[in-house]
C-alpha positions as CSV (number, residue, x, y, z in Angstrom):
1,M,-173.9,29.0,-16.9
2,V,-176.1,28.8,-20.0
3,K,-175.7,31.3,-22.8
4,R,-178.6,33.8,-22.8
5,A,-180.2,36.2,-25.3
6,I,-181.6,39.3,-23.6
7,L,-183.8,41.4,-25.7
8,S,-186.3,44.2,-25.4
9,D,-188.8,46.5,-27.2
10,I,-190.1,44.2,-29.9
11,H,-193.0,46.5,-30.5
12,G,-195.0,44.2,-32.7
13,N,-192.3,43.9,-35.3
14,L,-192.5,40.2,-36.3
15,E,-189.9,40.3,-39.0
16,A,-187.3,41.7,-36.6
17,L,-188.2,39.3,-33.9
18,T,-188.0,36.3,-36.2
19,S,-184.5,37.3,-37.4
20,V,-183.2,38.0,-33.9
21,L,-184.4,34.6,-32.7
22,A,-182.8,32.8,-35.6
23,D,-179.5,34.7,-34.9
24,A,-179.7,33.8,-31.2
25,K,-180.3,30.1,-32.0
26,Q,-177.4,30.1,-34.5
27,R,-175.1,31.6,-31.8
28,G,-176.0,28.9,-29.3
29,C,-178.3,30.8,-26.9
30,E,-180.1,28.4,-24.7
31,Q,-182.4,30.8,-22.9
32,I,-184.2,34.0,-23.9
33,V,-185.3,36.8,-21.6
34,C,-187.4,39.7,-22.8
35,L,-187.5,43.1,-21.0
36,G,-190.9,44.2,-22.2
37,D,-192.7,46.2,-24.8
38,I,-193.7,43.2,-26.8
39,V,-196.4,45.3,-28.4
40,G,-197.1,48.9,-29.5
41,Y,-196.3,50.7,-32.7
42,G,-195.9,47.5,-34.9
43,P,-198.3,45.6,-37.1
44,N,-198.1,42.1,-35.5
45,P,-198.8,42.3,-31.8
46,C,-200.5,39.0,-31.4
47,E,-197.9,37.0,-33.3
48,C,-195.1,38.6,-31.2
49,V,-196.9,37.8,-28.0
50,D,-197.2,34.2,-29.1
51,Q,-193.5,34.0,-29.7
52,V,-192.6,35.6,-26.3
53,M,-194.9,33.3,-24.5
54,Q,-192.4,30.6,-25.3
55,F,-189.4,32.5,-23.7
56,D,-187.9,31.7,-20.4
57,A,-188.9,35.0,-18.9
58,C,-190.4,38.4,-19.7
59,I,-190.9,41.7,-17.9
60,L,-193.8,44.1,-18.2
61,G,-193.2,47.1,-20.5
62,N,-195.1,50.4,-20.5
63,H,-196.7,49.6,-23.9
64,D,-197.7,46.2,-22.7
65,L,-199.3,47.9,-19.7
66,A,-201.0,50.5,-21.8
67,A,-202.5,47.8,-24.1
68,L,-204.2,46.3,-21.0
69,F,-205.3,49.6,-19.4
70,D,-205.0,53.2,-20.5
71,P,-201.9,54.9,-21.9
72,E,-200.3,57.6,-19.9
73,G,-198.0,60.2,-21.4
74,F,-198.2,58.8,-24.9
75,S,-198.0,60.9,-28.0
76,N,-201.0,61.0,-30.2
77,V,-199.3,58.6,-32.7
78,A,-198.4,56.1,-29.9
79,E,-201.8,56.4,-28.3
80,Q,-203.6,55.7,-31.6
81,A,-201.3,52.7,-32.2
82,I,-201.9,51.3,-28.7
83,F,-205.7,51.5,-29.1
84,W,-205.4,49.6,-32.3
85,T,-203.1,47.1,-30.6
86,R,-205.6,46.6,-27.9
87,Q,-208.3,45.7,-30.4
88,Q,-206.0,43.1,-31.9
89,L,-205.3,41.6,-28.5
90,E,-208.9,41.5,-27.6
91,G,-209.7,39.7,-30.8
92,K,-212.2,42.1,-32.2
93,H,-210.9,41.4,-35.7
94,R,-209.7,37.8,-35.0
95,V,-212.9,36.0,-33.8
96,G,-213.5,33.2,-36.2
97,I,-209.9,33.3,-37.4
98,E,-208.5,31.6,-34.3
99,P,-209.9,30.0,-31.1
100,L,-211.0,32.3,-28.3
101,A,-208.7,30.4,-26.0
102,A,-205.7,31.8,-27.9
103,I,-207.0,35.3,-27.5
104,R,-207.6,34.9,-23.8
105,A,-204.2,33.3,-23.3
106,R,-202.4,36.3,-24.7
107,L,-204.3,38.7,-22.4
108,D,-203.7,36.5,-19.4
109,Y,-200.0,36.3,-20.2
110,L,-199.6,40.0,-20.4
111,S,-201.6,40.6,-17.3
112,R,-199.3,38.3,-15.3
113,L,-196.0,39.8,-16.4
114,P,-193.8,41.0,-13.4
115,R,-192.4,44.5,-13.2
116,I,-189.0,43.2,-12.1
117,R,-187.0,40.0,-12.1
118,R,-184.2,39.2,-9.6
119,E,-181.6,36.5,-10.0
120,G,-179.1,36.8,-7.2
121,H,-177.3,40.1,-7.8
122,T,-178.8,40.5,-11.3
123,L,-181.9,42.6,-12.0
124,F,-184.1,42.7,-15.1
125,V,-186.4,45.6,-15.7
126,H,-188.0,47.5,-18.6
127,G,-187.3,51.1,-17.5
128,S,-185.1,51.4,-14.5
129,V,-184.6,49.8,-11.1
130,R,-186.3,52.8,-9.5
131,N,-189.3,52.8,-11.7
132,P,-189.3,49.5,-13.6
133,V,-192.0,50.3,-16.1
134,N,-191.8,54.0,-16.9
135,E,-188.5,55.7,-16.1
136,Y,-186.1,56.4,-19.0
137,V,-182.3,56.3,-18.5
138,F,-180.8,58.0,-21.4
139,P,-177.1,58.2,-22.3
140,E,-177.0,61.9,-21.4
141,D,-178.1,61.0,-17.9
142,V,-174.4,60.3,-17.1
143,Y,-174.3,64.0,-16.5
144,N,-177.1,63.8,-14.0
145,R,-175.0,62.7,-11.1
146,R,-177.8,62.7,-8.5
147,K,-180.0,60.5,-10.7
148,M,-177.2,58.0,-11.5
149,E,-176.0,57.7,-8.0
150,K,-179.6,56.9,-6.9
151,L,-180.0,54.2,-9.5
152,F,-176.6,52.6,-8.8
153,S,-177.4,52.6,-5.1
154,M,-180.4,50.3,-5.8
155,V,-178.3,47.8,-7.8
156,Q,-176.2,45.1,-6.2
157,K,-174.2,44.3,-9.3
158,I,-175.9,44.6,-12.7
159,C,-179.2,45.6,-14.1
160,F,-180.5,44.9,-17.6
161,Q,-183.0,47.3,-19.0
162,G,-184.5,48.7,-22.2
163,H,-187.2,51.4,-22.8
164,T,-185.0,54.0,-24.5
165,H,-184.2,51.8,-27.5
166,V,-180.6,53.0,-27.2
167,P,-178.1,50.3,-26.4
168,G,-175.0,50.6,-24.2
169,V,-173.5,50.2,-20.8
170,F,-173.6,52.7,-17.9
171,T,-170.6,52.3,-15.6
172,S,-170.4,53.3,-12.0
173,E,-167.5,55.6,-13.1
174,G,-170.0,57.8,-14.9
175,Q,-169.4,56.5,-18.5
176,F,-171.8,55.4,-21.2
177,L,-170.2,52.8,-23.4
178,R,-171.9,52.3,-26.8
179,P,-171.8,48.9,-28.6
180,T,-169.2,50.4,-31.0
181,D,-166.9,50.9,-28.0
182,L,-167.2,47.3,-27.0
183,T,-166.0,45.3,-30.0
184,E,-164.6,42.6,-27.6
185,G,-167.7,42.6,-25.5
186,Y,-168.1,43.9,-22.0
187,L,-166.6,42.0,-19.0
188,I,-168.9,42.0,-15.9
189,G,-166.5,42.5,-13.0
190,E,-166.9,43.7,-9.5
191,E,-168.1,47.2,-10.4
192,K,-171.8,47.8,-10.8
193,S,-173.3,48.2,-14.3
194,L,-176.6,49.2,-16.0
195,V,-177.0,47.6,-19.4
196,N,-179.5,48.8,-21.9
197,V,-179.9,46.0,-24.4
198,G,-181.4,48.1,-27.2
199,S,-184.4,47.4,-29.2
200,V,-185.4,44.5,-31.5
201,G,-188.3,46.2,-33.3
202,Q,-187.5,49.9,-33.3
203,P,-183.9,50.9,-32.7
204,R,-183.3,54.6,-32.0
205,D,-179.5,54.9,-32.1
206,G,-179.2,55.6,-35.8
207,D,-178.7,52.0,-36.8
208,W,-181.9,50.4,-38.3
209,R,-180.7,46.8,-37.5
210,S,-182.3,45.0,-34.5
211,C,-180.2,45.0,-31.4
212,Y,-180.0,42.5,-28.5
213,V,-177.5,41.2,-26.0
214,I,-175.9,37.8,-25.5
215,L,-174.7,37.0,-22.0
216,D,-172.1,34.3,-22.0
217,E,-170.7,33.5,-18.5
218,N,-169.4,36.9,-17.2
219,R,-169.1,38.7,-20.6
220,L,-171.8,40.3,-22.7
221,F,-171.9,41.1,-26.4
222,F,-174.2,43.4,-28.3
223,Q,-175.5,41.9,-31.5
224,R,-177.0,43.7,-34.6
225,V,-179.3,41.8,-36.9
226,E,-180.6,42.7,-40.3
227,Y,-184.3,41.9,-41.0
228,D,-186.9,42.4,-43.8
229,L,-187.5,46.0,-42.9
230,E,-189.5,46.9,-46.0
231,T,-192.1,44.1,-45.3
232,T,-192.7,45.6,-41.8
233,V,-192.9,49.1,-43.3
234,A,-195.4,48.0,-45.9
235,K,-197.6,46.3,-43.2
236,I,-197.7,49.5,-41.1
237,H,-198.5,51.6,-44.2
238,A,-201.4,49.3,-45.0
239,I,-203.0,49.7,-41.5
240,E,-205.0,52.9,-41.3
241,E,-204.8,53.2,-37.6
242,L,-201.0,53.1,-37.6
243,D,-199.4,56.3,-38.7
244,N,-197.0,55.9,-41.7
245,F,-194.3,57.6,-39.5
246,L,-194.1,54.5,-37.4
247,G,-192.9,52.6,-40.5
248,D,-190.8,55.3,-42.1
249,R,-188.8,55.9,-38.9
250,L,-187.6,52.3,-39.0
251,R,-185.4,53.0,-42.0
252,D,-183.4,55.6,-40.1
253,G,-183.2,53.8,-36.8
254,K,-184.8,56.7,-35.0
């Protein structure tokens, strides 16, 4: 089995994505899978889509969907950011800078992203196996027995997901194991697991560094990667349509 990098929630953060890809290459990853939300919030949606188009697989995220259609349930800040993102993807400020074919290729790519990917007993989604695009599965949901039992009943062995930006492993025994609990990695055994791979471009677990997962045979490892955060913050601050909060929050990992 080849070594894989599984990442999610890039959110237009090119500096973070570039650093994560360099780290994954250095660690010998031969394949890359993205669990969605390539765009939204961040200042480089087009450049990030261009990178992801080279990946081995990608799943549709709720921000990717909102960039194509209309955002539902978004905050005012997120909604304003996704409308700006849509303008970038539609090339309203890029005509003459790059070929129309490149603009169309990005939109076509996003429109064809699947909501779920199955590989034997392994699932890849953005939100959850029950609602692949939009459902959040937070660490505190381990106390919602009914919800977790339903989710685990729909998984044959393991499901990789993102969306919350909070990395960790949900076990069928009702635990949520954070990356700091898994210094030797996590062994995929007979028991079912739900794995949140965290976020590349906007971590929300109090650690500003990008987070992704390496899957090596039957063991997975959470990786944290530093990136040029201040460059990303400065880019966001320079774009009127993106609220400064979207940059400032990156420093706190929230």
